[in-house]
Every structure is written in C-alpha cells, then in structure tokens.
C-alpha angles and dihedrals in degrees: 000000000000126000131180113318091025094272115162115225135184120213107219105170120060091193091064087052090051091054093046094050093045092053091044091052096047100031085214129095096209094049091048090049090053091049091052095041090240134120120259087245091056091049091048092050092047093048092048090050091050091051091050090050092050094040094228141090113255101184141034107222128211130173092266108030147003122239129195116261121221091268091044092053090051092048098047100076091047092047091051091048092051092050091050090051092049091050089063095057121104112265096009094118091053092045090051090052093051103040093100091055133067134077136305113206107197132181122196140172116247092259092049090049090052101044113014112029100058094055093046092048092049092059093037091057091057089069100028107034092154098052112107112225123209116189124197118190121207148123118289090257092052092046091052090054091046090054093048090048092051094242092124133020103208133025134195118200145109111296118254133177087265089071093071090096093057140068107252134190118202114241107171145322128238135186129220121240141171113268116197141172113263089245094056114113091241090056091050092049092041090225141073119254099216092198088063096051094092090055097053126104106235128207108199149140119306118275098252095051127106091235091056090051090053091051094047093048092049097051091041088059089048090053092241123131114207128185121206116234094191127015121194135156096225117086092195090059091047088056093050093049090053089050087057088053093241093136148316116299128211109210141136108271095236092068091059098032095113093051091045091051090050094048094247094116136019126220122209129180117265089220139265116349094358114202120258139188129235112221116215143178111220141190137168115290092234093047120111105210119229120232091257092050091050091049092050090050090053092048090049090053091052093047093047093048092049093046103036105019130213095290 
C-alpha cells in the first residue's frame, strides 16, 4: 500500500485499523469511542499512535468533527479490506471479543509508583476495566533485568546506561536542585553559598544509584567534594527528612513542588548546567506491544509530561 511520498507501509495491528475505520465512518471521536466501547481519550491516543507509526496525518480536525485527510482517504478502502480479510480468519471473532481483557505486567521505580503510575492506571481502567494489572517496584537496574527475564512487559523509570539493550520511549525530563528547610540559611538568603556546600549534611540517593552517580559527577566537575549524611533510595523519604531539617536534599523540583508552593520547603538551583534525568517507558526490543500496552504507554507519557514537564 502506498501513501504520500511513495512510502511502503505494513499495517501490523488490526486494533489500530478498527479505531481508524470507526472514526472515519462517524467523523466524530466520541461516537467512535462509544461504538468501540472505549473512552474518547483512548481513541485519541490510539489514533495518534497509528499516525506516528504510519508517518502521516490521517484526519483534519475541527472543533466539531474530524475529516479524512488526503492520506486518510487513500488508506480507508485498504483498511476496510484488511479488516474484512481478518474477520474471516479462524479465531478472529473470539480474539476481537477478548482484546480488552488480559494482563498488564508493569515495573516502576519507587518515584514512578508514587507519582506517575496511579494517575495512568486510573485513566487506563476506564477503557480496560477487565485487564489485570501486576506492578513490580524496583530500581532501574532491577527493572531492566526483569524486562530481559520476561518478568514484566513495560517499565517506567529514569533512563540509565543499562537501558541500551531495550526499546525505550521518552516520557519527560527533570533537573536536580537543592531542597532545604525554610529555616535553613540558604533559604533565608534565597541563594546558595557555594563555599558552604562542603560543610552541609546531605540527604540523597543511595550510593549505588544512577541519580547518585549524576550528583557525584556534577560536583566533581565543579571541584566540590560532598559527603552524604543520609543515603536512601526513596525520594519521598528524602523530602520528608529535609522537612524535618535533618539536612539538605538533592531532588528534582517537581517531586517537592507542592511543599515548595505551600512554603514547607524551599528549592534552590544546583548551579550551572545542573544534571537531569530522562524518564522513559521501556520494553524488550523483540516484543510486539498489545493494544492495551500501547495505550498505557501513551497515557504514561501524558501523565509524565504534565507532572514532570519536558525539562
């Protein structure tokens, strides 16, 4: 099948075709969602994913309706033919009845479990109420191994060098900052006295973590030697220890944004070109994602962007 520019494409997921054809027939996202027993958000995510896969725009959108683009109009007859052919295959009817069921095996870092996963699952369950969800919490390194071992199918975490063996989708980017108690001298002065950094008691990520390596590399380049007072692998606990004025935390601002807005904590820049972390959703390179997994990945990207930002 040829689209604009003469590019040959192969359609691999019949469920994307189902969404495309339903929207084309109704010219309305909400009506198509009702016909497919999905939410409008799920239809929108699926359609966007299909367009990204094909590398072309299938619809022209207005405030009231969606209309087929030139490429969409050329694709529609072929999509309908493919769906009709698939409908004749043994077991297709049963597969079509069960595609909103099954199991989602998800791995997430502690911070992702705290801030990203609940919101993504809430919206996911609106479209897939019968999908069983299994969540495994662990460090990025542990999650990578779990994926390679087939224990989980998707992971959400900051990206590390270990992820080179996986297929990863960018979700968001954060930046590390100093987090201090409002009574700390830096908070009172509204700036960091860099000569005093070496004398501070730091509460930070554990020594074998990727985040700790980022912090160490940054201050090494700045010619500053810092010694952790408390090391722990839970960023929520780091934040609470700083609230108790037990030391200076090093965290991405978004994790403490609510406390900063309420005056319970103060955020100060780490310095020039502060290190940041890229958040990713990953799966095995050979893995063909199911429709529900692709939808969850899209929802995770939206949640991460709204919560963390693009950096």
